[in-house]
NUZA-209839 format. One line per 4 residues: number of its first residue (from 1); their letters; for each residue x negated, y, z of N, C-alpha, C. Coordinates in Angstrom, 2 decimals. Last residue first. Layout:
N
NUM> A> X,Y,Z,X,Y,Z,X,Y,Z ~ ... $
***
This chain:
110
110> ALIG> -59.13,48.62,203.97,-59.90,47.70,204.50,-61.33,47.94,204.93 ~ -58.36,51.65,203.92,-58.22,49.74,204.65,-59.21,49.07,205.50 ~ -59.61,51.97,201.01,-59.71,52.74,202.88,-59.80,51.62,203.44 ~ -57.59,50.14,199.82,-59.75,50.16,199.64,-59.90,51.02,200.90 $
106> GSII> -55.32,51.18,200.00,-55.87,49.97,200.74,-57.42,49.09,200.84 ~ -55.80,53.52,198.28,-55.80,53.48,200.19,-56.31,52.01,200.66 ~ -56.24,52.64,196.49,-57.13,53.54,196.91,-57.17,53.07,198.41 ~ -53.57,51.32,195.62,-54.92,50.59,195.58,-56.00,51.75,196.70 $
102> VIAR> -52.15,53.55,196.16,-51.62,52.43,196.97,-53.07,51.60,196.77 ~ -52.81,55.18,193.80,-52.97,55.81,195.59,-52.96,54.27,196.56 ~ -51.98,53.49,191.66,-53.26,53.75,191.73,-53.93,54.64,193.76 ~ -49.05,53.35,192.26,-49.57,52.10,191.90,-51.41,52.33,192.56 $
98> IVLL> -48.85,55.75,192.04,-48.30,55.75,193.16,-48.86,54.33,193.13 ~ -49.14,56.15,189.10,-49.48,57.24,189.81,-49.52,57.28,191.47 ~ -47.73,54.43,188.04,-48.95,54.15,188.12,-49.77,55.14,189.11 ~ -45.06,55.46,187.79,-45.44,54.33,189.40,-47.57,53.41,189.19 $
94> AKAQ> -44.52,57.90,187.90,-44.65,57.47,188.36,-45.54,56.13,189.70 ~ -44.79,56.31,184.77,-45.86,57.42,185.23,-45.65,57.28,186.78 ~ -41.87,55.40,185.18,-43.57,54.31,184.22,-44.65,55.39,185.07 ~ -40.84,56.92,184.99,-40.82,56.09,185.84,-41.62,55.20,186.41 $
90> GRHT> -41.10,58.13,182.27,-40.81,58.86,183.09,-40.69,58.28,185.07 ~ -39.73,55.46,180.96,-40.92,56.06,180.92,-41.92,57.16,181.74 ~ -37.45,55.06,181.99,-37.95,53.74,181.97,-39.52,54.39,181.91 ~ -36.13,57.33,181.31,-35.37,57.82,182.63,-36.91,56.28,183.06 $
86> QRAE> -36.29,56.68,178.38,-37.07,58.26,178.92,-37.33,58.77,180.25 ~ -35.02,54.54,177.52,-36.17,54.21,177.67,-37.30,55.47,177.94 ~ -31.52,54.82,178.30,-32.62,54.82,178.68,-33.96,54.25,178.80 ~ -30.22,55.35,175.79,-30.77,56.60,176.66,-31.50,55.99,177.64 $
82> EKGS> -31.02,52.78,174.70,-31.43,53.46,174.61,-31.48,54.67,174.90 ~ -29.45,49.58,176.03,-28.83,51.56,175.87,-30.92,51.68,176.09 ~ -29.50,47.02,174.87,-28.93,48.14,174.05,-29.57,49.53,174.21 ~ -30.84,44.81,177.02,-29.42,45.74,176.33,-29.27,46.13,175.37 $
78> LIKR> -32.81,46.36,176.71,-33.04,45.40,176.77,-32.06,45.41,176.53 ~ -32.53,49.46,178.12,-32.96,48.67,177.42,-33.20,47.50,176.83 ~ -31.59,48.40,180.65,-30.24,48.26,180.17,-31.43,48.27,178.84 ~ -34.34,46.29,182.47,-32.38,45.57,181.73,-31.54,46.02,181.01 $
74> ASQV> -35.33,48.69,182.38,-35.86,47.80,181.39,-34.66,46.51,181.05 ~ -34.35,49.51,184.38,-33.90,50.33,183.85,-34.38,49.06,182.49 ~ -34.99,47.87,186.44,-34.02,47.91,186.02,-32.89,48.94,185.52 ~ -37.31,47.88,187.39,-35.91,47.00,186.12,-34.78,46.66,186.20 $
70> QVFE> -37.15,50.37,188.49,-38.05,50.03,186.76,-37.89,48.88,186.01 ~ -36.43,50.61,190.56,-35.38,50.96,189.80,-36.35,50.59,188.03 ~ -38.36,48.57,192.18,-35.97,48.45,191.38,-36.21,48.79,190.80 ~ -40.40,49.94,191.42,-40.60,48.52,190.51,-39.06,48.02,190.42 $
66> LAYL> -39.94,51.73,193.47,-39.81,52.31,192.22,-40.02,51.20,191.18 ~ -40.13,50.42,195.95,-38.14,51.72,195.00,-38.43,51.04,193.72 ~ -42.34,49.49,195.72,-41.32,48.96,195.20,-40.20,49.31,195.83 ~ -43.89,52.69,195.92,-44.08,50.30,195.23,-43.03,50.54,194.80 $
62> AVLL> -42.69,52.97,198.77,-42.59,53.50,197.22,-42.63,52.92,196.30 ~ -43.54,51.00,200.25,-42.03,51.56,200.12,-41.68,52.48,199.03 ~ -46.47,50.99,199.33,-45.06,50.16,199.87,-43.93,50.36,199.56 ~ -46.24,54.37,201.29,-46.66,54.35,200.07,-45.67,52.93,199.22 $
58> GLHM> -45.58,53.74,203.38,-44.60,53.92,203.00,-45.79,54.72,201.37 ~ -48.49,52.48,204.31,-46.35,51.45,203.99,-45.84,51.73,203.73 ~ -49.65,54.13,203.83,-50.03,53.43,203.03,-48.36,51.95,203.39 ~ -49.21,56.05,206.67,-49.73,56.50,204.40,-49.04,55.07,204.10 $
54> WIGF> -49.95,54.12,208.67,-48.57,54.46,207.55,-48.30,55.21,206.47 ~ -52.51,53.11,208.25,-51.95,52.56,207.97,-50.35,52.36,207.67 ~ -53.32,56.18,208.58,-53.54,55.62,207.04,-52.87,54.11,206.99 ~ -52.62,56.57,210.85,-52.33,58.07,209.81,-52.06,56.81,209.25 $
50> STID> -52.58,53.80,213.61,-53.16,55.48,212.72,-52.17,55.55,210.90 ~ -51.92,52.42,215.04,-50.69,54.34,215.15,-52.01,54.73,213.89 ~ -52.87,50.10,214.53,-51.43,50.47,214.51,-50.44,51.85,214.60 ~ -54.95,49.55,215.55,-55.01,51.19,213.86,-53.32,50.47,213.81 $
46> GEEI> -55.98,48.40,218.28,-54.59,49.00,218.33,-54.54,50.23,216.76 ~ -56.55,46.27,218.19,-57.09,46.81,218.37,-56.75,48.06,217.75 ~ -54.25,44.19,218.63,-54.93,44.39,219.72,-56.22,45.22,219.30 ~ -52.78,44.70,216.58,-52.80,45.03,217.56,-53.31,45.50,218.57 $
42> LRHW> -53.89,45.32,213.26,-53.27,46.02,214.07,-52.43,46.31,215.16 ~ -56.39,42.81,214.03,-56.75,44.51,213.70,-55.73,44.96,213.95 ~ -54.62,40.45,215.30,-56.13,41.34,215.98,-56.36,42.03,215.69 ~ -52.89,40.42,213.05,-52.81,40.43,214.43,-53.55,41.26,215.35 $
38> WNRH> -54.39,39.88,210.99,-53.70,40.87,210.75,-52.84,41.77,211.78 ~ -56.77,37.64,209.57,-56.38,38.34,211.13,-55.67,39.04,211.71 ~ -55.76,36.74,206.37,-55.92,37.82,206.94,-55.68,37.71,207.93 ~ -53.70,35.04,205.34,-55.02,34.20,204.49,-55.77,35.72,206.39 $
34> TVLY> -50.69,35.79,204.89,-51.65,34.22,205.98,-52.75,33.76,205.81 ~ -50.44,38.69,205.27,-50.11,37.79,206.23,-49.88,36.91,206.25 ~ -51.99,38.79,201.98,-52.74,39.12,203.64,-52.42,38.82,204.84 ~ -50.35,36.82,200.85,-51.15,36.46,201.51,-52.04,36.95,202.53 $
30> VPML> -47.77,38.92,200.60,-47.57,37.55,201.41,-49.74,36.86,202.06 ~ -49.03,41.82,200.61,-48.44,41.41,201.33,-48.40,39.40,201.91 ~ -48.98,39.88,197.08,-50.22,40.76,197.90,-50.23,40.64,199.43 ~ -46.50,39.92,196.05,-46.74,39.27,196.75,-48.60,39.49,197.32 $
26> VDFF> -45.41,42.15,194.98,-45.14,41.05,196.31,-45.41,40.44,196.89 ~ -48.06,42.92,192.51,-47.70,43.75,194.02,-46.66,42.83,195.46 ~ -47.71,40.28,191.33,-48.80,40.75,192.69,-48.07,41.43,193.76 ~ -45.65,40.37,190.12,-45.08,39.64,190.99,-46.70,40.17,191.93 $
22> ICTV> -45.85,43.27,188.78,-45.40,43.25,190.15,-45.08,42.28,190.83 ~ -47.70,41.40,186.80,-48.09,43.58,188.13,-46.69,42.86,188.90 ~ -45.82,40.11,185.29,-47.83,39.80,186.55,-47.61,41.60,187.61 ~ -44.09,42.11,183.85,-43.84,41.16,185.00,-44.84,40.73,186.32 $
18> MVPI> -46.78,43.80,182.20,-45.87,44.10,184.17,-45.55,43.39,184.63 ~ -47.30,41.42,181.25,-48.14,42.01,181.22,-47.31,42.63,183.20 ~ -44.25,40.82,179.87,-45.07,39.22,180.88,-46.95,40.24,181.53 ~ -44.25,43.29,178.55,-43.58,42.38,179.55,-43.84,42.36,180.51 $
14> HFWR> -46.08,44.09,176.88,-45.96,44.29,177.47,-45.01,43.41,178.91 ~ -46.16,41.49,174.76,-47.32,41.83,175.66,-47.04,42.77,177.06 ~ -44.05,41.33,173.77,-44.95,39.97,173.92,-46.08,40.83,174.77 ~ -43.59,43.73,172.43,-42.93,43.55,173.59,-43.03,42.23,174.34 $
10> YTPY> -45.39,46.62,171.38,-45.41,45.40,171.62,-44.43,43.87,172.41 ~ -44.12,49.25,172.23,-43.75,48.56,171.37,-43.69,46.93,171.34 ~ -45.08,50.22,174.47,-44.86,49.26,174.98,-44.02,48.66,173.41 ~ -48.57,50.20,175.01,-48.29,49.87,174.18,-46.90,48.94,174.47 $
6> KFAA> -49.25,51.47,177.64,-49.89,52.26,176.29,-49.42,51.55,175.26 ~ -48.75,50.59,179.26,-48.35,51.02,179.36,-48.16,51.87,178.08 ~ -50.72,47.88,179.37,-49.09,47.69,178.80,-48.24,48.84,178.74 ~ -53.10,49.03,179.79,-53.01,48.64,178.49,-51.71,48.45,178.38 $
2> IM> -51.78,49.50,182.80,-52.20,51.01,181.72,-52.69,50.02,180.42 ~ -52.21,46.54,183.07,-50.88,47.41,183.27,-50.98,48.62,182.31 $
***
C-alpha cells in the first residue's frame, strides 16, 4: 500500500493495489468470524468489555469511512475533476496512519 501511495502516477499499479487493500480490509472481519472462536473470547471470557476491543472497533469504523471517501474522491479524479486530487492525497495519508494503527492494535489484541 505504501508503494502504491508513493507512485500514484502509475495508475496500472496504483489502482489495483489500493482496491486489493480495500478488499482485504473489508474481508478480514469475515475471515475472523468464520475461522476464529470469537464468541468464546469476546463473550465467554469477557473481553468485550475491554477498552482495547472498543478502541480497535472504533479504528475499524474510521478505516472503513476513510476507504469509502477515498473511493468517492478517486471516482471524481477518474472522471476528470482535478481539484479532488488534493483531497484524495490528504485522505490517503490519514488512511495509511489509521491502517497502521489498526494493524498494530489487532496484533496486540491477538
